[in-house]
N, C-alpha and C positions, 0 to 999 in steps of 0.2 A: 104496567109491567106485571106479569104474573109472578106469584111468589116462587113458582118452580124455576123461574129464570134468574132468580137472584142467587148468586153463588155464595157459598159459605166459606169465608177465608179464616183460617186459624193458624196462628203463628206456632211454630214448632216448640219454642220455649213455654207456651201456654196450653199445649195440647192436653197434658194430663189434667190440669186445673179445669180446663173446658169440659172435658169428659165428666168429671166429678160434679161440676156445677150444674150440668144438664142431667144429672142423676142417671147417666148411662151406665156408669161403673161405680162400685162402692168406693167409699173413701179409703178403706184399708183393706187391701187384698193379699197382704203378705202372708197371712195364715193360710188362706186358700192356695196360694201359689206353693207354699211349703208342703201342703198335703199332696198336691198334684206332682210335684217334683219327686216325692218319695215314691209314689205309685209308678211314675215313669222309670225310675231306677229299678224297681222290682220287675217291671214288665220287660226291661231290656235284657234281663237274665235268660229269658226264654224266648229266643227269636228264631224263625227259620232261616235257612241259608239261601239268600236270594241276592242277586247282583245289585238290584235297584235299592234294596234295604242297606246293603254294605255302603253303597255310594251315598245314600241319604244320610246315614248315621256317621259318616266319616268326618271327623274334625269339626263338628258344629254342635251347638246347643239345641236341644229339641224344644220346640214350641208348639202352639196349637195347630198350625198349618202343616208341620211335619207329621203330627198325630194323625191328621186327616189323610195324608198320603200313605202312611203306614197302614191305615185301615184299608185303603184301596188296594194295596199289595197283598194284604192278608186275605182279601176277598178272592184272590186267585190261588193262594197257597192253601187256604182253609176251606176251599169250596166243597170239599168232600164232607165236611162236618155240617153243612146247611141242612136244616130241617124242612119239614113240610110247609111250615108257616113262614119261612124265610129267615128264621133265627139260626144263629150258629152255635154249635155244641162246643167249638174250640175255646179253651180257656184263654188263649192268646187274644183272640178276637174279643172276648168279653172284657179282658183287662183294658184294651185300648179304647173300646166303646165307652167303658166307664170313665176313662181319663178325659175323652172328648166331652162327655156329658158334664163333667166337673168344670171343664173350661168354659163351656157355653152357659152355665149357671151364673147369673148376675154379670154376664159379659166379662168374665175374668180374662178371657183371651184377649179382648180388645185392650184391656188395661196393660196387659203384659206386652202386647204388640206395640202399644204406645211407648211404653218404657224402653223396649229394644230400639225403636226408632229414634227416640230422643237421645238415648245414649250413643248410638252410632253417629248421629248428627253432631252432637256437642263434644264427644270424647274419642270415640274409636277412629273415625276418619281423620280429624285433626291430628291426633296423636301419630297415626301412621304417616301422614304427610309431613309432620314436624320431623319425624325420625328420618324420613327419606331426605328431606332438606339438610338435616344435620350430617348425615353420612355423605351427601354430595359435597358439602362445605369442608368436612374433614378430608375428603379425598383431594380436593382441590388445594387444600392447605398443605397436605403431605407433598403433593407434586410441586407446589411452589417452594417449600422448603428444600426439597431436593434440588430444584433448579438454582436456588439462591446459594446452595453449597458449592456450585460450579465456580463461583468467583473466588472464594478463598482457596479452593483446590488449584485453580490456575495460578493464583498469586503465590502460593507455596511452591508449585513446580517451577514458576519463573525465577523465584528467590533461590531455589535449589540449583537451577541451571546457571544463574548469574554467579552464585558463589563458586561452583565448580569452574566456570570460566575465568573468574577472577584468579583463582589458584592455578589454573592451567591444567586440571586433571579431568578425567572422564568419570571417576567415582567407582570403577569396577574393582580395582585393587589398591586401596588407598596407600598402603605402606610403600609398594613399589612405586606408585606414581608420585608420592611425596618425595621420595628419595630421588627419583629421576628429574623432577622439576626443580629440586634444590641444587642439582648439579649445574643448572644454567642460571643461577642467581648472580653470579659474577657479570655475565652478559647484561643482565637487567640493570645492575648498578652502572655499568659502563654506558648503557642507554640513558640512564637517569641523569647523568652529569655530562651528557654529550654537549649540552650548551652552557656549561659551567664557565667557559672562557668569556661569554658575553657579560659576566659580572665583573670583569677586571676594572672596567672604567668606573663603575659605581664604587668598587672597593677602593680604588685610588682616591676617588673624591672623599670617601669617608676617612681615609687615613690622613689626607691633606687637611681636612676640616678639623679633625681631632687632635692633630700634631703628632700623630704616631708614624713610626716607621711602617713600610709596606709589610715587613715581616711580622710585626707586633699586632697590626690591625687585622682582626679575624684570621688568626694563624691557620686554622684548619681549611677554611675556604681558600686562602692563599696557596696553601700546599696543594690542594686538589686542582687549582688552576694551573700551577707550575709543573706538577709531577704526575697528576692524575690520581686514581684511586689506589694508592700504594698501601702496603702494610702499615699497621701501627708501629711496628719495629722501625721501618725506614723513617716514619714521621718523627719518632723519639730520637733515634740514633743518627739521623741524617745520612744514612747510607743503606743500600739494599742488602738484605740478609743472603748469606750463601745458600740457605735452604729454608723452607717453610714447613712447619709440622702443625697443620691446623687441627684443633680438637675434633674428634669424631662427632658426627651428628646422631643425636639420640631421639628416636621417635617412640614415645610410649603409647602405644595403642592397646587398650585393655582388651580388645577383641581378638589380638593375636598373642598367645602365650608362648613366646619364643624363649628359648634358653639363651641366657646371656653368657658369652664367653669370658672367662676371667683372665683379662689381659694385664692385670696389675702385678702379676707374679714376678718377683725379681730373681733372676737367674745369675748366680755369681760364677758359674762355670766351674770347671775342674782345675786341678793343679797341673798346668801344662808348662813345664819348664820355668816355673816362676812367674808366668804370665798372669795377669789380672784382667778380667773383663766382666762386664755385667750386661744383662739384657733387661731393659726397663721398657715396658709397653711394646715389646717386639723390636726395639731399637738396640743394636749392639754398640756398646761403648768400649772402645779398646783403649786401655791405659798404657799400652806398649809393654815392652819387656824391660824388667828391672834386672840389670846386670850388677850384681854386688861385688864381682871380682875387681880388684884394683888394677889400674893400668888400661882398662877398657876405654873405648872412645865414649866421651860423654859420660864416663863413670865418675864415681866419688871415691877419691883416694884418701883414706884416713891415715896414711903413713904406715911405718912399721909398728909392730906390736910394742906397746910400752912407750911409744914416742908421744910427742905434744899433740898429735892428732890434727896436724894442719891439713887444710883441704887443698888438694891439688886439682886444679881445674883443667888440667891436661894442656896447659900452655906453657911452653918452654920458659923457664925462668932465666933471668939475666941479672948480672951483678948491677946493683944500683948505686954503688958507692961512687960519687963524683960524676954521676951521669945525669943529665937534665932530662926530664920527662917533658915531651911536647904534648900537650893535651888537645891541641888544635888539629890534630891529624883526623881527617873524616873517617868515620867508623866503616864506611863502605870499603875502604881499602883493606880492612881486615876480614871482609866477607860476612860480617855480622848484620843480620837483619832484625830490626827492632819491631816488635809487634805493636799495633796501636792499642791504646788504652780502652778500657771499658768493654762494650759488647761489639766493637767493630768487627765486621766479617763473621758474625756468629749465626746461630740458627734461631729463627723466629719461632717461638713456642707459645702455647696458651693463648692469652688474649692478644698478645702482640703479633700472633700469626694472622689475625683477622685483618681485612682491609678496613680503611677508615669508615667506609659506608656500611660495612658488615659488623663493626664493633658496636655493641650496644651503647656504650658510654660515648664513644667519639661520634657516632652517627647523631645521637641526641645533641651533642654540643655544636655539631655542624648545622643542624636544623635551627638551633637557637641563634647561631650566628646569621643565618638567612633572615630570620625574623628581626634580629637586631638591625641588619642592613635595611630591611624593608621599613621599619619604623623611622630610621634616619632619612630615607628618601621621601617618605610620606611627610615628614616634618618639614623637610626642605620645600616640598611643593606647597605646603600650607604658608610658609614664610614668604615664598615668592608671590603668592596671591595677596598677601598682606602689604607688600612693598609699595610705597607711593613715592613720588618725587620729592615730597617735603619731608620724608622720614629719613633724615640723615643718619640718625643713630642706627636704624635698621639697615640702611644701605651699607653702613660701615661693617656691620655684622655679615652681610652677603658678599663682601668683596672676595672672599675666598672661593666662591662658587659663581662669580659673575660670568664666567664662561659657559655656564649651564643654565639654559632657560627651562621653563616648565615643560616644554615638549620633550627635551632630552631626558629630564628626569622621568617623565611618564614612560619613555621608551626603556630606561633602566628598570623601572617597576615592572613593566611587561616582561622583560627577560627574566627578572627575578621570579616573577609568578610562574613562568614556564618551569624553571628549575624546581621550584617548590611543589608544583603539581606533579611532576615526575617523581620527586622523592616521596610524596605522600600518596602515590597511587595504591589502590586496594590490593593488587597482586603483590607489590613490593611489601606491603605491610603484613599480609598474610605470610609470605614465604619468610620474612625476617622472623616473625613470631615462631614459625614452624622450626627454624633452625636453631633459635636460641632459648625457646621455652619448651622443655620436654613434655610438660602437660598440655601444651597447646594443640599438639597433633590429635591427642585423645579428645580434647574438647571440640575441636573442629570436626572430628570423625562422629562424635556423638551428636553435634548439631545437625550434620547431613543426615545421620541415621533418623533423628527425631523428625526432621522434615518428611522424609519418606513415610515414617510411621503415621504422621499426621495426615498425609495425603491418602494412605491406605484406610485409615479410619474414616476419613470423609467419604471416600468412595463406598465403603461398607455402609455407612449411614445413608448415603444417597439411594443405594440399592434397597435397603430396608424400607426407607420412605416410599419408593416406587412400588415396591411389593404391597405395602400397606395401603397405598392409594388404590392399587388395582383390587385389593380385598374388599375395601370400603365401596367401591363401585359395584362389585359383585353383590354385596349385601344390599345395596340400594336398588339394583335391578331385581333382586329376589323379593322385594317388597311391593313390586309393581302388581304382580297378579294378586297378592293379598289385598292391596287397595282397591283393585278392580272388583274383585269379589265381594268386598265389604260394601263398595258403592252399589253393586248390582243387587245385593241383599237389601240394602236401605231403600233403594228405589221400589223393590217388590213390596217391602213392608209399607212404604208410603201409598203405593196404589191400592193395597188391601185395605188400609185404614180409611182412605178416602171413599172407597167403594162401600164399606160397611157403614160409614156414617151417612153416606148418600142414601142408602136403602132406608135408613131410619128417618130421613126427612124428605120423603117423597121423590126420591131420585134427583135431588138438587145437586148442583155442581159443588164439590168440595175441593178446596185448594189448601194444602198445607204449605205455608209460607217459611222461607228460611231453610228449605230442605236442600238436597244435593241437586 
């Protein structure tokens, strides 16, 4: 094989050392390059206006090959200065010819070209590719984070819709909607205890087992079974009130600054024929007319002035001497009606105006009774499972409920669970708190508002991430022509280096390994 046919393979990382070891370029060329760069900077200050020159010098570092191209352009622009012997009188041409001469001295141009080539291969191209990959990853990450936020957004919207549905409002005007839905709270209570009658058998069993009377065993539950959801007044006084004055509902919503009417002013009225009346919280209380004149019907007669001041009740007196008084005559014969004692037939006000399920204290006591009854039934189910034929002691304890097997007790528990579920429903709990806790309305409204704010914040963040993803993609796309240009420049440098070295070694094939 001829020597000319043997290729010269040079690895890119060893190119500069290879050139120095073959004495093609000097070991230290930095001083020479510094002088050349200085001359290039000076020469660039005086350049003719030419499109190719502008394009050539645009955004690039000037090297040896650029200098040769500049000379070719100057041959056209400075041809008028060409002398008889082919030399140019233009200082521009002389400056660039001097720069090229310095480049070719000791093959400085080849050393610089090798430096540019190695730097592009090892640093410039990998850095641009790394930057493009990073931008692409960041863009995908932003898009992924934006998509991931859809889950908490949907969850918050679902929770917001569920909470509104539990309360029974739309969330457009909370004060009006709260007031409207609270007006139907009594219907919800009636629905909650619709199956309260199914607990009577379990209640009777509990009373029999504990030795209590039916009225003493879980009294609130018994009352609800017998009379329904009556007022606390009726539960306490055992009769229905003549009228009910339930306390007004107070909804403290901080977002609505409404003026509160002062309804607590007491109006004692004027002096109207000795009449006395007062207005308390808008209710007129009439004390009747006080007739202080003697002899009037129902009046108080203090007798004549200066007498003993006996009280005349308006009943004709009769001589009592020798007359026997019969106290057994029914008082109805005299037309006298005796009013009942205590609060009978009165007006239910304050806490007594609430129904048993609407009263904070009695509602809690009723639920406690239900849990007490549940514990009893579960204990009885457990005891039934433990009963054996040889357990005479346990059998004697179970005689009181021998008519009820585990199946019937399970049925009682199922009925009890239905009532407990209705009483503990989310809507009932929310509305009960709204009615009896003035601050709860504000807390509930704030919670609903915070949910919507969180959703809006998530949506804003999603849009920002999407915009950022698009921006990063655009930056990544903008680097594509930069990379293409850098690769093209590197390939061009590689071809020129291989060609230059090949000329030095009798046109042998030169391969730069590890290039682009």
